[in-house]
KETI-901418 format. One record per residue (C-alpha): z, x, y; residue in three letters. Coordinates in steps of 0.2 Angstrom, whole numbers, padded with zeros to 4 digits, always signed. Example, Ala and Ser with C-alpha at 12.3 -4.5 7.8 and 13.67 -1.06 7.14 Angstrom:
REM residues 2
+0039+0062-0022ALA/+0036+0068-0005SER/
//
This chain:
REM residues 397
-0119+0059+0014MET/-0135+0060+0024GLN/-0139+0076+0028SER/-0147+0072+0044ASN/-0134+0063+0049ALA/-0120+0072+0064SER/-0102+0073+0060PRO/-0099+0058+0074GLN/-0111+0050+0067SER/-0103+0052+0047ARG/-0087+0047+0056LEU/-0092+0032+0063GLY/-0099+0025+0045MET/-0082+0030+0039ILE/-0073+0021+0051VAL/-0083+0006+0050ALA/-0085+0007+0029LEU/-0065+0006+0031GLY/-0063-0009+0043ALA/-0074-0016+0031LEU/-0064-0016+0015THR/-0049-0019+0027ALA/-0052-0038+0028PHE/-0043-0042+0014ALA/-0026-0034+0018PRO/-0027-0037+0036LEU/-0032-0059+0033SER/-0016-0059+0020ILE/-0004-0048+0030ASP/-0005-0054+0048MET/+0000-0071+0043TYR/+0014-0068+0029LEU/+0026-0070+0043PRO/+0024-0084+0050ALA/+0025-0093+0032PHE/+0043-0102+0037PRO/+0032-0107+0055ALA/+0019-0114+0043LEU/+0032-0125+0034GLU/+0040-0132+0049GLY/+0024-0136+0056TYR/+0015-0145+0043PHE/+0032-0151+0037ALA/+0029-0144+0018THR/+0037-0133+0006ASP/+0037-0114+0002ALA/+0024-0116-0014GLY/+0012-0126-0001ALA/+0012-0113+0010VAL/+0009-0100-0002GLN/-0006-0110-0011ALA/-0015-0106+0005THR/-0012-0088+0000LEU/-0018-0091-0017ALA/-0034-0101-0009ALA/-0039-0083-0001PHE/-0037-0074-0016PHE/-0049-0085-0026ILE/-0060-0083-0014GLY/-0061-0066-0014LEU/-0063-0066-0032ALA/-0078-0078-0033ILE/-0087-0073-0017GLY/-0089-0056-0021GLN/-0097-0062-0039ALA/-0112-0066-0026PHE/-0111-0056-0014HIS/-0114-0039-0024GLY/-0130-0045-0032PRO/-0136-0052-0016LEU/-0135-0036-0009SER/-0144-0026-0023ASP/-0156-0038-0023ARG/-0160-0038-0001PHE/-0151-0023+0003GLY/-0133-0020+0009ARG/-0134-0025+0030ARG/-0140-0044+0027ALA/-0130-0050+0016PRO/-0115-0040+0026LEU/-0119-0047+0041MET/-0122-0065+0035ALA/-0102-0064+0026GLY/-0095-0057+0043ILE/-0102-0073+0052ALA/-0094-0085+0038ILE/-0079-0074+0042TYR/-0077-0078+0059ILE/-0082-0097+0060ALA/-0067-0100+0047ALA/-0056-0091+0057SER/-0059-0103+0070ILE/-0059-0116+0060GLY/-0041-0112+0055ALA/-0033-0113+0071VAL/-0040-0133+0071PHE/-0033-0137+0054ALA/-0026-0153+0053PRO/-0015-0152+0038ASP/-0011-0139+0024ILE/-0023-0144+0014GLU/-0037-0140+0028THR/-0029-0124+0030LEU/-0031-0119+0012ALA/-0048-0122+0010ALA/-0054-0114+0029LEU/-0043-0099+0020ARG/-0055-0101+0003PHE/-0070-0101+0016ILE/-0064-0087+0027GLN/-0061-0075+0009ALA/-0080-0080+0004ILE/-0085-0074+0019GLY/-0074-0059+0022GLY/-0076-0052+0003CYS/-0093-0046+0009ALA/-0087-0032+0018GLY/-0076-0026+0005MET/-0090-0025-0012VAL/-0103-0020+0001ILE/-0094-0004+0008ALA/-0089+0000-0010ARG/-0109-0002-0017ALA/-0112+0008+0000MET/-0101+0024-0005VAL/-0108+0024-0022ARG/-0127+0024-0013ASP/-0122+0039-0005LEU/-0109+0050-0015PHE/-0104+0056-0033ASP/-0090+0050-0043GLU/-0079+0065-0036ARG/-0083+0063-0018ASP/-0084+0045-0020SER/-0063+0047-0026ALA/-0061+0056-0010LYS/-0073+0045+0003VAL/-0061+0027-0005PHE/-0045+0038-0003SER/-0051+0042+0015MET/-0055+0023+0016LEU/-0037+0018+0010MET/-0032+0029+0026LEU/-0041+0018+0037VAL/-0039+0001+0028MET/-0021+0006+0026GLY/-0019+0004+0044LEU/-0021-0015+0041ALA/-0004-0018+0032PRO/+0006-0009+0042ILE/+0001-0016+0059LEU/-0003-0031+0053ALA/+0014-0039+0050PRO/+0021-0030+0065LEU/+0007-0040+0075ALA/+0010-0055+0066GLY/+0027-0055+0070GLY/+0025-0051+0090GLN/+0013-0065+0090ILE/+0026-0078+0084LEU/+0037-0070+0096ILE/+0025-0074+0110LEU/+0013-0088+0104ALA/+0011-0099+0088ASP/+0005-0094+0070TRP/-0014-0102+0077ARG/-0016-0086+0088VAL/-0015-0073+0073ILE/-0032-0082+0066PHE/-0040-0080+0083LEU/-0036-0061+0082VAL/-0043-0063+0065LEU/-0057-0072+0075ALA/-0060-0056+0085GLY/-0057-0043+0073PHE/-0073-0050+0063GLY/-0083-0050+0078ALA/-0077-0032+0080LEU/-0085-0028+0062CYS/-0100-0037+0065LEU/-0102-0025+0081PHE/-0097-0010+0072SER/-0109-0014+0056VAL/-0124-0017+0070THR/-0120+0002+0078LEU/-0115+0014+0066PHE/-0120+0005+0046LEU/-0137+0008+0043PRO/-0147+0002+0027GLU/-0140+0013+0013THR/-0151+0005-0004LEU/-0169+0009+0002GLY/-0184-0005-0004ARG/-0189+0005-0018GLU/-0172+0003-0026ARG/-0168-0015-0025ARG/-0168-0026-0039HIS/-0183-0040-0038ARG/-0177-0050-0052GLY/-0168-0067-0053GLY/-0151-0073-0062LEU/-0159-0066-0079GLY/-0156-0049-0071SER/-0139-0051-0063VAL/-0133-0059-0077LEU/-0140-0043-0088ARG/-0131-0032-0077ALA/-0115-0038-0077TYR/-0117-0038-0097GLY/-0121-0020-0095HIS/-0107-0019-0086LEU/-0095-0031-0096LEU/-0101-0021-0114ALA/-0096-0004-0106ASP/-0078+0000-0114PRO/-0077+0016-0100GLY/-0081+0004-0086PHE/-0069-0011-0092MET/-0057+0002-0096GLY/-0056+0008-0078PHE/-0059-0008-0070GLY/-0048-0017-0078VAL/-0033-0006-0080ALA/-0036-0002-0057ASN/-0036-0024-0056ALA/-0019-0027-0066LEU/-0012-0012-0057LEU/-0018-0019-0040SER/-0014-0038-0045ALA/+0005-0031-0045GLY/+0003-0027-0028LEU/-0003-0045-0025PHE/+0014-0052-0034SER/+0023-0041-0020TYR/+0015-0049-0007ILE/+0017-0067-0011THR/+0035-0065-0017GLY/+0040-0053-0002SER/+0042-0062+0011PRO/+0054-0076+0003PHE/+0063-0062-0005ILE/+0065-0052+0011PHE/+0068-0066+0023ILE/+0075-0081+0014THR/+0086-0071+0000LEU/+0091-0057+0007TYR/+0091-0063+0028GLY/+0077-0052+0036VAL/+0069-0058+0050SER/+0050-0061+0052PRO/+0050-0043+0064GLN/+0061-0032+0053ASP/+0051-0040+0038TYR/+0035-0035+0045GLY/+0045-0016+0048LEU/+0048-0014+0028LEU/+0034-0020+0024PHE/+0025-0008+0033SER/+0036+0006+0027LEU/+0029+0000+0009ASN/+0012+0001+0016ALA/+0015+0017+0023PHE/+0020+0025+0007GLY/+0003+0019+0000LEU/-0008+0026+0011ILE/+0000+0044+0013ALA/+0000+0044-0005ALA/-0019+0040-0004SER/-0021+0057+0007GLN/-0011+0067-0004VAL/-0024+0062-0018ASN/-0037+0069-0007VAL/-0029+0086-0009ARG/-0026+0085-0026LEU/-0043+0082-0028LEU/-0049+0099-0025ARG/-0038+0106-0038TYR/-0035+0092-0052TRP/-0049+0081-0059ASP/-0046+0063-0052GLY/-0045+0056-0070ARG/-0030+0066-0073ARG/-0021+0061-0059ILE/-0025+0044-0064LEU/-0016+0044-0080LYS/-0001+0054-0071VAL/-0001+0039-0058ALA/-0001+0022-0071MET/+0012+0031-0080ALA/+0022+0033-0065VAL/+0019+0013-0061ASN/+0024+0007-0078ALA/+0041+0017-0077LEU/+0044+0011-0061ALA/+0040-0007-0062GLY/+0049-0008-0078LEU/+0065-0001-0067VAL/+0060-0013-0055LEU/+0062-0028-0067ALA/+0080-0024-0073GLY/+0085-0022-0055MET/+0078-0040-0049ALA/+0087-0047-0067LEU/+0100-0038-0063ALA/+0101-0046-0042GLN/+0109-0034-0033PRO/+0119-0039-0017ALA/+0109-0023-0008SER/+0091-0025-0003LEU/+0090-0004-0004PHE/+0093-0007-0022LEU/+0077-0016-0025LEU/+0067-0005-0013MET/+0068+0011-0021VAL/+0058+0005-0038PRO/+0048-0005-0028LEU/+0043+0008-0018PHE/+0038+0021-0031THR/+0028+0007-0040THR/+0018+0004-0025LEU/+0018+0021-0019VAL/+0012+0026-0039SER/-0006+0015-0030LEU/-0011+0028-0020GLY/-0016+0039-0032PHE/-0022+0026-0045VAL/-0035+0013-0033GLY/-0045+0028-0026ALA/-0049+0037-0044ASN/-0051+0022-0054ALA/-0063+0017-0044MET/-0075+0031-0040ALA/-0073+0033-0061ALA/-0078+0016-0065ALA/-0091+0015-0051MET/-0100+0032-0057SER/-0105+0022-0074ARG/-0114+0008-0064ALA/-0131+0015-0065GLY/-0141+0006-0052HIS/-0130-0010-0051HIS/-0120-0003-0039ALA/-0116-0020-0030GLY/-0115-0030-0046ALA/-0102-0015-0051ALA/-0093-0017-0034SER/-0093-0035-0036ALA/-0085-0035-0053LEU/-0071-0025-0049LEU/-0069-0034-0034GLY/-0069-0051-0044VAL/-0057-0043-0056MET/-0045-0037-0044GLN/-0043-0053-0034PHE/-0044-0064-0051GLY/-0029-0056-0056PHE/-0022-0056-0042GLY/-0023-0074-0040ALA/-0018-0077-0053MET/-0002-0068-0053ALA/+0002-0074-0035GLY/+0000-0090-0043ALA/+0013-0083-0058ALA/+0026-0078-0044VAL/+0027-0095-0036GLY/+0027-0105-0052LEU/+0040-0095-0060PHE/+0051-0096-0043GLU/+0069-0099-0047ASN/+0079-0092-0030GLY/+0079-0075-0036THR/+0068-0059-0034ALA/+0065-0059-0054GLY/+0049-0068-0055PRO/+0040-0056-0042MET/+0049-0040-0052GLY/+0044-0045-0069LEU/+0025-0051-0066VAL/+0025-0034-0057MET/+0032-0026-0073ALA/+0021-0034-0085GLY/+0005-0031-0076LEU/+0010-0012-0073ALA/+0012-0009-0092VAL/-0003-0019-0097ALA/-0013-0010-0085GLY/-0008+0006-0093PHE/-0010+0000-0111THR/-0028-0005-0107THR/-0031+0013-0097HIS/-0027+0022-0112ARG/-0034+0009-0126LEU/-0052+0009-0116LEU/-0056+0022-0104ALA/-0055+0036-0112ALA/-0070+0029-0123ARG/-0089+0036-0122PRO/
//
């Protein structure tokens, strides 16, 4: 990182970058315990409520395709601050949504704005670090952003005890305001004017074409996106499975969700230690194999429909924990191949990640049959596909 930055300044930058990457998990996880309440308030079914989550995923995928190239052209800070402002406005608008369709539309806009933080934070890390140090920083960011899936469902459950679902979106608007303040205070511009792209649409398309034609970049990026989509399958399916199928209360659902999130971020911090001795790509290879095996066991358990939730939780926990060793190493390896297109590369990685996530979440809802089977099968299929893609493409020059 910048040699003239004090330790306090470096810590502030890491925390601010982590908060920016937390837009998605916080915005998704805090309102998961409110799914049954949303069904009742809008007099609709589970599928319509799940569609508001799918709309958020789609917004994340589409928005990143624009924010990345914009940050390569105009610098990191201006597009970042504009995106956060959009997020705050949409969050406030969601409080006054008159129907479930309007809420879904506002969730889409909320994601369009919030994803600026995610894609530009990754580009800023690439501006400042090489591949090995990037993997360490991404792992540290997972520690900061990992507080979101631990605290968000707990906070959402507690809010529902004291107030209704609208307050959740007011809290999200407040989080956006704090992020805007943090960017102003802690994050300098990391892309100097001399390094910015001056071309128009043609330059953007060429950058994307270069990345899409790179087997190494696509191998790491697609494999990571497929495994991350398994996480979105879990996010989409878990409220029904835990609360409706196994009778877990919304508050206890938050505790179980937080347990899985804690395992994932703990693994990301073990990854930082392992990077002192092992190459990140070696760690990635082992983690993907573990993820595929655990996913297959999860699918078998989900189809067996065990009477005890514990039998489902063990392979589910293992599958999610293995992602703590995948994300940072795959992201660092892919971004190391970005060259002068860090913003476009970060955007493309995000588009793939949340594009696959939206499709995976939609598949869980589409094949809903009153069991844990759809979630288990989708997660297993994605794990095996990610493992195979990595082996076929990532080793190529």
